[in-house]
Backbone bond lengths (Angstrom), bond angles and torsions (degrees), N, CA, C in turn:
res aa  C-N    CA-C-N  psi(-1)  N-CA   C-N-CA  omega(-1)  CA-C   N-CA-C  phi
1 M - - - 1.507 - - 1.425 111.33 -
2 A 1.432 117.17 138.30 1.509 123.14 -179.05 1.551 108.66 -66.91
3 S 1.281 115.91 141.91 1.504 120.97 -176.84 1.452 105.43 -92.82
4 S 1.312 123.36 -23.19 1.407 126.51 177.72 1.568 115.47 -130.83
5 P 1.271 117.81 154.10 1.502 113.49 -176.57 1.548 112.96 -77.15
6 T 1.335 115.14 146.47 1.481 118.74 175.81 1.557 109.96 -102.19
7 E 1.248 121.39 154.25 1.343 129.74 174.68 1.520 116.72 -103.55
8 H 1.321 117.53 132.68 1.507 119.95 -179.13 1.528 111.18 -133.60
9 R 1.353 119.55 163.94 1.456 119.89 174.99 1.437 109.19 -139.97
10 F 1.401 114.58 154.02 1.449 120.71 175.36 1.548 107.08 -149.51
11 K 1.302 116.76 173.41 1.390 122.79 179.12 1.543 106.62 -108.90
12 S 1.391 112.47 123.27 1.496 117.97 -176.27 1.599 109.97 -71.66
13 F 1.385 106.46 -169.60 1.553 111.71 -177.95 1.488 117.19 -55.83
14 D 1.371 119.81 -25.34 1.387 126.06 -177.15 1.525 113.63 -108.38
15 G 1.349 111.37 9.82 1.521 107.22 -179.60 1.519 116.31 96.28
16 V 1.318 115.36 -16.56 1.568 120.75 -174.49 1.559 102.50 -76.27
17 E 1.499 112.09 138.68 1.352 114.68 -168.25 1.698 103.88 -97.83
18 L 1.433 108.69 133.36 1.387 111.54 -172.89 1.521 103.04 -130.19
19 A 1.386 113.77 156.04 1.464 127.00 179.81 1.450 113.66 -104.41
20 W 1.433 111.99 147.95 1.473 115.87 169.39 1.452 107.80 -146.85
21 H 1.276 114.32 156.16 1.545 125.49 -170.94 1.539 110.14 -118.22
22 E 1.244 119.75 136.33 1.446 120.14 174.53 1.515 114.60 -120.36
23 L 1.337 116.95 153.85 1.445 126.53 176.41 1.469 109.08 -141.77
24 G 1.212 123.23 131.16 1.474 120.11 167.74 1.450 108.30 92.61
25 G 1.338 116.40 -177.82 1.493 126.38 169.80 1.521 111.38 -153.40
26 G 1.371 113.04 151.29 1.521 117.24 -178.01 1.613 104.11 132.27
27 R 1.211 112.42 -140.42 1.511 122.23 -173.85 1.498 105.22 -69.13
28 P 1.403 116.67 127.15 1.454 121.74 179.10 1.484 115.80 -68.52
29 A 1.385 119.77 132.35 1.410 122.77 172.12 1.476 107.26 -128.98
30 V 1.283 120.59 114.57 1.527 124.98 -179.85 1.544 108.87 -95.28
31 L 1.288 113.08 121.07 1.431 121.76 -177.11 1.495 112.83 -120.86
32 L 1.335 117.29 131.54 1.544 121.96 -171.38 1.541 105.41 -116.90
33 H 1.325 116.46 133.38 1.370 124.10 -176.38 1.525 110.12 -87.42
34 G 1.454 113.67 178.50 1.412 117.21 -173.22 1.422 114.14 -93.28
35 L 1.432 117.62 -174.79 1.476 121.40 176.33 1.527 112.06 -66.81
36 F 1.277 118.01 147.08 1.410 126.57 178.60 1.562 114.96 63.20
37 S 1.341 117.22 18.31 1.501 126.81 -172.36 1.547 104.21 -124.86
38 N 1.331 109.36 -164.96 1.448 119.68 175.96 1.460 108.20 -162.81
39 A 1.288 117.05 175.09 1.535 121.03 -176.99 1.516 109.97 -60.64
40 D 1.326 118.97 -40.99 1.502 123.44 -178.84 1.549 109.34 -56.99
41 T 1.350 119.47 -47.76 1.347 123.56 -169.16 1.536 113.77 -72.46
42 N 1.368 107.85 -43.21 1.572 115.16 -176.48 1.570 108.04 -80.59
43 W 1.254 122.92 -38.33 1.472 121.66 -162.19 1.485 112.40 -116.16
44 L 1.439 117.72 -33.14 1.502 114.66 -173.71 1.547 110.68 -99.99
45 K 1.355 118.00 -40.06 1.468 116.98 -171.29 1.516 118.50 -57.88
46 F 1.363 113.40 -34.81 1.542 116.78 -177.24 1.543 108.94 -101.14
47 G 1.224 125.11 7.35 1.426 126.29 174.58 1.448 119.31 92.26
48 H 1.246 120.16 2.07 1.510 129.18 -172.01 1.521 106.27 -60.18
49 A 1.383 118.87 -48.36 1.478 121.38 -178.92 1.467 112.71 -67.21
50 Q 1.357 116.10 -34.87 1.462 119.47 -177.38 1.580 107.93 -68.50
51 K 1.250 123.30 -37.47 1.394 126.91 175.07 1.561 113.97 -57.43
52 L 1.258 111.62 -35.51 1.555 114.34 179.90 1.524 108.92 -84.01
53 A 1.305 112.83 -33.29 1.539 115.04 172.60 1.457 112.73 -60.64
54 E 1.287 118.98 -41.88 1.433 124.74 -176.91 1.653 109.97 -66.70
55 R 1.345 111.53 -23.51 1.435 112.95 179.02 1.496 111.57 -97.14
56 G 1.299 118.81 15.60 1.528 127.44 167.79 1.561 109.28 91.51
57 F 1.286 114.99 31.95 1.539 113.19 174.68 1.568 109.25 -107.59
58 R 1.331 111.07 149.75 1.443 119.19 172.64 1.597 102.50 -93.23
59 V 1.258 118.71 109.69 1.451 118.89 -169.36 1.526 103.84 -97.65
60 I 1.335 120.80 121.38 1.505 134.98 -176.84 1.427 107.36 -108.83
61 M 1.371 118.40 114.09 1.452 122.90 -176.94 1.487 112.25 -129.69
62 P 1.297 114.67 98.00 1.544 119.08 175.49 1.500 113.51 -69.34
63 D 1.331 115.08 144.37 1.463 116.02 157.98 1.493 109.87 -87.34
64 L 1.358 112.54 120.57 1.471 116.26 -173.42 1.616 111.76 -65.53
65 R 1.327 108.05 149.98 1.563 111.81 173.96 1.465 116.60 -40.31
66 A 1.386 120.69 129.55 1.425 128.19 -178.35 1.443 111.79 78.54
67 H 1.452 120.13 11.45 1.330 121.39 -176.67 1.625 105.59 -129.75
68 G 1.334 118.19 157.78 1.405 123.95 166.08 1.549 113.01 53.65
69 A 1.308 115.99 -131.23 1.383 122.99 -175.57 1.541 111.47 -87.82
70 S 1.334 117.11 -9.76 1.437 120.10 176.91 1.474 114.84 -70.52
71 A 1.413 111.97 159.17 1.455 113.23 176.58 1.565 113.40 -65.38
72 A 1.355 114.16 155.18 1.426 124.08 -176.40 1.548 108.37 -132.34
73 P 1.273 121.67 72.84 1.473 127.89 -175.71 1.608 105.37 -61.22
74 H 1.318 114.32 147.59 1.425 118.72 171.33 1.459 119.21 -108.17
75 D 1.366 114.68 25.42 1.437 121.10 177.81 1.533 108.36 -113.80
76 A 1.375 114.73 140.95 1.480 117.57 -173.64 1.457 115.07 -63.89
77 V 1.395 114.22 -26.22 1.495 118.89 -174.40 1.559 108.12 -65.73
78 S 1.285 113.94 -22.94 1.594 114.23 176.52 1.432 115.41 -77.38
79 Y 1.289 121.63 2.78 1.449 122.59 -178.26 1.577 112.51 -130.97
80 P 1.348 112.99 62.23 1.636 115.88 179.54 1.375 104.43 -69.77
81 P 1.330 116.27 176.40 1.446 123.57 177.09 1.590 110.53 -61.57
82 D 1.299 115.88 139.89 1.531 124.08 179.88 1.573 109.76 60.41
83 V 1.296 118.45 27.37 1.384 118.51 -178.41 1.544 115.39 -56.99
84 L 1.347 120.83 -33.29 1.402 127.24 173.75 1.416 112.44 -62.69
85 A 1.342 118.23 -48.39 1.500 123.34 -177.40 1.628 105.86 -63.26
86 Q 1.411 114.80 -43.70 1.448 118.52 179.35 1.608 108.86 -58.18
87 D 1.278 116.37 -45.45 1.478 120.37 172.07 1.477 119.80 -51.42
88 G 1.473 112.33 -44.23 1.396 116.38 179.95 1.552 112.65 -70.18
89 L 1.385 117.83 -39.99 1.278 124.09 171.53 1.562 115.13 -53.69
90 A 1.322 112.72 -44.33 1.499 122.41 179.77 1.574 106.42 -64.65
91 L 1.249 119.94 -37.04 1.470 120.89 -179.60 1.534 112.38 -62.82
92 I 1.421 106.60 -47.94 1.474 115.47 179.16 1.561 111.44 -55.12
93 R 1.360 110.02 -45.63 1.543 113.46 -179.02 1.503 107.49 -66.76
94 H 1.382 120.01 -41.13 1.546 120.88 -175.06 1.577 107.63 -60.08
95 L 1.338 117.29 -37.02 1.390 121.71 -177.02 1.482 116.95 -85.82
96 G 1.367 116.92 -11.98 1.431 121.73 176.56 1.513 108.81 76.98
97 L 1.268 123.65 26.36 1.411 123.16 -174.46 1.500 109.78 -79.58
98 T 1.422 117.81 134.01 1.443 123.48 177.19 1.564 108.93 -130.66
99 D 1.235 117.00 -17.33 1.449 120.33 178.07 1.526 108.89 -135.30
100 Y 1.392 117.88 99.26 1.393 122.64 -172.05 1.558 110.86 -155.54
101 D 1.289 115.23 174.18 1.487 121.21 175.21 1.505 105.23 -115.64
102 L 1.297 114.97 164.87 1.485 119.78 -171.11 1.625 106.37 -152.65
103 G 1.279 111.27 133.45 1.510 118.12 175.40 1.440 111.45 -162.30
104 G 1.361 115.52 178.66 1.447 126.49 178.94 1.455 111.63 -170.29
105 Y 1.479 106.57 172.86 1.543 119.41 178.25 1.419 108.52 -114.12
106 S 1.313 119.25 130.92 1.481 125.77 171.43 1.526 110.96 54.06
107 L 1.293 124.67 -113.82 1.388 130.43 177.41 1.632 107.65 -51.66
108 G 1.338 110.55 -49.27 1.590 117.31 173.35 1.490 115.29 -55.48
109 A 1.338 116.02 -35.23 1.512 118.09 176.07 1.493 111.93 -68.90
110 R 1.271 113.17 -47.89 1.495 116.32 -178.54 1.591 108.78 -65.83
111 T 1.283 118.60 -30.46 1.473 121.98 174.15 1.454 111.23 -64.05
112 S 1.392 117.86 -47.80 1.404 124.45 175.76 1.565 114.41 -56.98
113 A 1.221 114.45 -45.90 1.491 119.78 173.49 1.554 112.03 -60.61
114 R 1.352 120.39 -38.29 1.386 124.68 176.79 1.451 111.62 -63.92
115 M 1.420 115.32 -44.29 1.443 120.73 176.19 1.456 114.93 -54.02
116 A 1.478 116.70 -42.94 1.380 122.61 176.01 1.425 113.16 -66.73
117 I 1.225 123.28 -37.09 1.460 125.12 172.43 1.548 110.71 -61.82
118 M 1.388 114.10 -32.44 1.421 114.43 -172.65 1.522 111.56 -91.80
119 G 1.299 113.10 4.22 1.603 116.51 173.85 1.528 115.28 117.06
120 A 1.278 119.46 6.01 1.445 121.18 169.99 1.554 111.87 -68.39
121 K 1.240 118.60 136.76 1.509 120.29 -178.40 1.398 112.64 -126.67
122 P 1.350 117.80 71.31 1.486 122.45 177.44 1.570 106.23 -74.22
123 R 1.286 116.54 152.26 1.512 123.60 172.08 1.491 112.65 -53.00
124 R 1.430 108.50 -50.90 1.570 117.87 -178.68 1.467 105.61 -136.78
125 L 1.352 115.70 151.26 1.421 123.56 -176.39 1.516 108.84 -128.10
126 V 1.390 117.69 138.05 1.412 121.88 -176.96 1.547 107.61 -120.24
127 I 1.338 115.98 122.58 1.496 120.72 -179.92 1.538 102.16 -117.89
128 S 1.320 114.08 106.17 1.487 119.03 178.41 1.512 113.15 -115.51
129 G 1.312 115.09 143.31 1.438 117.28 -179.03 1.459 120.45 61.60
130 M 1.319 118.72 25.73 1.380 130.06 -176.24 1.502 111.07 -142.49
131 G 1.425 113.13 120.18 1.451 115.63 174.93 1.464 114.31 -110.22
132 L 1.499 114.81 -177.99 1.447 121.24 -168.81 1.508 107.55 -56.57
133 T 1.379 121.84 -50.73 1.385 125.31 -177.49 1.519 114.37 -48.06
134 G 1.387 116.28 -48.29 1.333 127.22 178.42 1.530 116.67 -61.97
135 M 1.363 112.20 -26.08 1.556 114.99 174.88 1.596 110.99 -86.26
136 L 1.368 111.36 -34.79 1.504 113.26 -176.04 1.601 110.39 -78.07
137 H 1.347 118.20 -38.27 1.352 121.24 -171.36 1.526 112.45 -130.47
138 T 1.322 121.46 94.27 1.405 126.38 -170.82 1.561 110.10 -81.67
139 G 1.393 114.71 -19.05 1.433 114.75 -167.48 1.488 114.91 -63.91
140 R 1.422 115.19 -38.32 1.431 117.20 -176.00 1.516 112.45 -57.21
141 R 1.277 117.46 -51.38 1.430 124.51 -174.99 1.634 108.95 -67.76
142 A 1.413 112.09 -37.53 1.466 112.08 175.51 1.448 113.92 -61.00
143 K 1.325 122.85 -37.94 1.429 128.24 -177.36 1.515 106.91 -71.64
144 H 1.342 121.98 -35.96 1.449 123.47 176.49 1.574 109.74 -62.95
145 F 1.259 118.27 -41.42 1.508 117.40 -174.83 1.569 105.80 -79.96
146 Q 1.327 118.08 -29.12 1.474 119.93 -178.81 1.609 101.70 -64.15
147 K 1.284 120.40 -45.54 1.545 123.70 -176.98 1.545 105.31 -60.55
148 I 1.333 121.89 -35.34 1.337 126.13 -172.27 1.646 107.36 -71.88
149 L 1.275 113.56 -46.16 1.494 119.41 -174.90 1.589 107.82 -73.11
150 R 1.218 119.25 -34.82 1.365 121.26 -178.54 1.545 119.06 -78.72
151 G 1.365 105.62 -13.74 1.588 116.99 177.60 1.487 113.11 -111.42
152 L 1.311 120.12 18.08 1.484 120.45 -176.43 1.425 114.80 -51.50
153 G 1.310 121.06 123.08 1.451 127.56 -177.15 1.421 110.95 95.46
154 T 1.294 125.82 -5.59 1.460 122.58 -174.15 1.580 111.51 -115.11
155 H 1.278 118.57 -7.57 1.456 118.93 -176.48 1.510 120.01 -71.23
156 E 1.271 114.88 137.48 1.548 118.50 -175.17 1.578 107.37 -56.47
157 R 1.236 116.98 131.74 1.471 125.72 179.14 1.641 108.17 -57.47
158 G 1.352 117.83 127.23 1.376 124.76 -178.18 1.504 115.16 88.08
159 S 1.373 121.63 -5.95 1.458 127.81 176.26 1.565 109.34 -69.05
160 P 1.260 117.27 160.15 1.504 115.67 167.11 1.458 114.68 -56.81
161 E 1.263 121.28 -43.93 1.436 126.75 172.13 1.453 113.69 -47.45
162 W 1.447 117.04 -52.44 1.397 125.36 -174.95 1.583 107.81 -63.91
163 M 1.413 112.82 -44.26 1.450 118.25 178.55 1.551 114.48 -57.42
164 A 1.372 112.34 -41.71 1.425 113.72 179.94 1.551 115.60 -74.45
165 E 1.370 118.62 -31.58 1.441 123.97 170.81 1.535 108.38 -62.17
166 A 1.430 117.23 -44.55 1.448 113.83 178.71 1.522 118.08 -65.62
167 F 1.421 113.17 -31.01 1.381 118.13 171.32 1.570 111.73 -61.16
168 L 1.270 115.33 -50.65 1.456 117.09 -179.19 1.563 110.14 -56.86
169 K 1.339 117.10 -47.14 1.498 117.54 178.54 1.599 111.10 -56.69
170 T 1.380 117.36 -46.75 1.397 123.60 -173.72 1.482 111.47 -64.54
171 T 1.347 122.51 -37.60 1.488 124.13 -174.56 1.571 106.04 -90.03
172 G 1.315 117.09 -18.66 1.492 117.14 -174.33 1.605 104.21 64.54
173 G 1.287 118.20 29.85 1.501 121.61 -160.58 1.532 114.19 -79.40
174 G 1.363 119.21 -2.04 1.338 110.82 179.97 1.591 108.23 176.48
175 D 1.438 114.06 160.00 1.415 126.75 -179.63 1.592 107.52 -79.91
176 P 1.204 122.36 110.84 1.595 119.86 175.50 1.512 115.46 -47.27
177 E 1.247 115.62 -48.89 1.515 112.89 -177.49 1.562 113.99 -64.17
178 A 1.325 114.19 -39.52 1.475 120.87 -176.38 1.589 103.25 -74.28
179 L 1.338 116.54 -34.51 1.557 112.34 -177.38 1.475 108.84 -69.13
180 L 1.339 122.91 -32.92 1.437 122.60 172.96 1.519 112.98 -52.93
181 L 1.287 114.79 -45.57 1.503 122.25 179.70 1.557 109.47 -65.32
182 L 1.327 112.85 -43.10 1.499 113.48 -178.12 1.504 112.45 -69.59
183 L 1.264 123.94 -26.41 1.440 125.91 172.20 1.595 110.76 -55.34
184 D 1.291 117.10 -33.79 1.537 119.43 -176.73 1.523 108.39 -75.10
185 S 1.337 118.97 -6.18 1.537 116.26 -169.96 1.486 106.62 -100.16
186 F 1.421 123.55 6.47 1.411 122.78 -173.11 1.588 104.60 -76.58
187 V 1.303 116.17 147.89 1.456 122.06 178.77 1.543 111.71 -128.24
188 D 1.316 116.56 130.45 1.447 118.33 177.60 1.541 110.00 -71.10
189 S 1.365 113.69 144.03 1.505 120.15 168.46 1.477 109.45 -97.10
190 S 1.325 114.83 151.50 1.304 123.62 173.28 1.416 115.38 -90.77
191 E 1.370 125.74 158.82 1.459 126.34 176.55 1.536 111.16 -62.92
192 A 1.475 117.15 -32.38 1.379 116.43 179.69 1.629 111.07 -71.82
193 E 1.399 116.71 -35.61 1.343 119.24 174.43 1.526 117.20 -63.15
194 L 1.340 107.75 -36.18 1.522 111.59 174.55 1.527 113.40 -67.62
195 R 1.239 115.94 -39.45 1.449 117.64 179.69 1.495 111.67 -70.47
196 G 1.294 119.61 -10.25 1.415 121.19 171.88 1.543 117.62 -86.06
197 I 1.386 111.74 -3.88 1.458 114.40 178.16 1.641 105.70 -82.74
198 A 1.406 110.78 102.76 1.517 117.65 -168.01 1.453 114.94 -84.75
199 M 1.396 116.54 -27.39 1.482 115.12 -175.21 1.476 116.53 -67.25
200 E 1.299 117.22 158.70 1.593 122.28 177.44 1.518 102.92 -56.16
201 T 1.341 113.92 127.47 1.431 122.58 175.79 1.404 117.03 -129.56
202 M 1.395 122.51 129.00 1.368 124.90 170.07 1.536 111.86 -99.44
203 V 1.401 115.20 129.13 1.392 123.56 173.53 1.619 103.91 -99.72
204 L 1.219 114.96 119.33 1.568 121.45 -173.39 1.414 102.63 -119.20
205 M 1.315 116.23 127.69 1.496 124.31 -173.91 1.542 110.37 -141.89
206 G 1.398 116.82 145.13 1.455 119.33 165.49 1.478 107.03 -71.68
207 A 1.369 114.97 149.88 1.453 119.20 -171.90 1.586 108.54 -72.73
208 E 1.345 116.24 -19.35 1.488 122.68 179.82 1.535 111.90 -103.80
209 D 1.322 116.61 11.83 1.482 121.06 -173.00 1.440 110.48 -94.48
210 D 1.308 127.35 101.96 1.395 130.15 176.76 1.556 113.24 -120.99
211 D 1.436 115.98 18.98 1.385 119.16 -176.69 1.524 116.58 -64.36
212 N 1.435 110.37 -28.09 1.544 117.97 -178.53 1.488 111.20 -122.96
213 G 1.381 116.18 30.36 1.434 115.81 -179.78 1.461 116.88 82.77
214 S 1.295 117.57 -168.83 1.530 120.37 -166.57 1.606 104.81 -93.79
215 G 1.431 105.02 122.66 1.503 115.18 170.63 1.563 111.20 -66.43
216 A 1.289 117.22 -38.30 1.507 118.95 177.84 1.463 112.96 -58.29
217 A 1.312 114.28 -44.08 1.539 121.67 179.66 1.545 110.55 -61.25
218 L 1.282 112.48 -36.71 1.547 117.84 -178.47 1.496 105.47 -68.88
219 A 1.445 117.51 -47.57 1.455 120.52 -174.59 1.504 110.48 -61.65
220 E 1.372 114.79 -37.83 1.445 119.00 -177.42 1.514 110.87 -69.71
221 L 1.388 119.86 -26.83 1.451 120.14 -178.44 1.586 106.70 -77.65
222 L 1.296 119.78 -34.58 1.491 123.11 -172.73 1.565 104.85 -69.29
223 P 1.318 114.97 143.42 1.524 123.54 -177.75 1.528 107.34 -62.60
224 N 1.338 118.59 -35.07 1.483 119.66 -171.94 1.562 108.41 -135.66
225 G 1.273 109.91 44.94 1.499 121.42 -177.71 1.470 112.32 -90.48
226 R 1.363 117.34 140.98 1.411 122.40 166.84 1.478 112.32 -130.51
227 Y 1.259 122.14 142.95 1.447 130.93 -177.69 1.471 111.76 -99.48
228 V 1.329 118.96 126.87 1.389 125.70 177.43 1.479 112.81 -128.26
229 E 1.270 123.60 118.29 1.424 127.42 -178.57 1.370 115.11 -100.73
230 I 1.341 123.09 138.74 1.404 131.77 176.83 1.574 115.75 -127.32
231 P 1.247 119.56 161.17 1.456 117.73 175.70 1.599 112.58 -57.54
232 G 1.377 117.95 153.24 1.395 118.91 167.75 1.529 111.94 116.49
233 N 1.403 107.16 171.18 1.493 116.89 172.50 1.461 107.05 -113.69
234 H 1.379 120.11 -167.52 1.489 121.41 -172.71 1.530 108.13 -66.62
235 M 1.279 125.87 -27.90 1.432 126.43 179.47 1.543 114.40 -83.80
236 S 1.388 114.43 -35.54 1.445 118.26 -171.67 1.438 117.88 -100.35
237 A 1.428 117.85 -19.46 1.480 115.70 -175.62 1.494 106.80 -75.39
238 V 1.325 122.94 -23.38 1.469 120.02 179.88 1.537 115.23 -74.80
239 V 1.298 119.45 -12.72 1.384 118.78 175.06 1.426 115.81 -98.98
240 K 1.301 122.13 -5.73 1.403 128.03 178.03 1.469 116.36 -74.21
241 P 1.366 120.33 148.39 1.467 123.70 177.47 1.502 108.90 -60.49
242 E 1.384 120.86 -30.10 1.435 116.58 -172.95 1.604 107.64 -70.89
243 F 1.303 117.76 -20.02 1.454 120.08 175.90 1.468 111.08 -62.87
244 G 1.303 117.30 -59.54 1.482 121.49 -178.59 1.530 111.54 -69.11
245 N 1.276 119.88 -31.97 1.459 117.92 169.87 1.490 118.07 -58.49
246 G 1.517 112.79 -45.27 1.371 115.53 177.85 1.427 119.07 -60.50
247 I 1.352 117.25 -37.41 1.443 121.90 -178.55 1.516 105.59 -74.78
248 A 1.377 126.42 -39.77 1.318 124.72 178.21 1.455 115.50 -64.51
249 D 1.290 117.82 -38.26 1.517 127.52 -179.13 1.541 105.29 -63.39
250 F 1.354 115.12 -46.84 1.403 119.75 -177.46 1.487 116.82 -69.49
251 L 1.193 120.18 -49.38 1.462 125.90 174.63 1.551 113.26 -69.48
252 G 1.283 116.59 -31.64 1.450 120.76 -178.36 1.584 113.57 -86.81
253 A 1.277 114.14 -2.61 1.529 114.85 -176.75 1.501 112.75 -65.17
């Protein structure tokens, strides 16, 4: 088993160069990070990927387009609808994965679900930090983040917008100009599409996380969904050991 992550690069469906990181060896588990973040912040920094690696998983963690070590083009043509899901499917094809698990946090969770809707067939799916409203109606959160990006440096200290800007600066998670274009690529899912996600799915949410609606309602809608609640809100749940333990227990069962 690898003791430290390795970085790799590939060209996605449209030729844009993206990075992914790997830790461990064994059954592939593809994990997607959230908005304004990167693979290191969501999966490596707090030991979540290490827990999976110790259980015999090959943990594959891309930096999403416009984030981390991946390219961040400044042209609108590079951000068509569902571009992140298309990137995820391109990575799976590039790696030749046929038997794997898939999951993500927040934007990464919604992207993982979109991948399943678009034909990805993981054995198990993890949707964390994402509720039903965030799947059905992407516009509210997109407008919230557009406001943040267009007002960088002007937000009231301590406000949700200020906190999100501080997180972006701390992680170095993305290119603001590219992120604005990325926000226009979000696609709403329908209840019918969500009901079509047939694989066993865990919806993992912080008890105080209502940023993207109800995780319990999402799990109830999914044919094989289960809801798991851990301590924390949208910003804090993802750093807690219960977060990594919950994913490892579900995928490793």
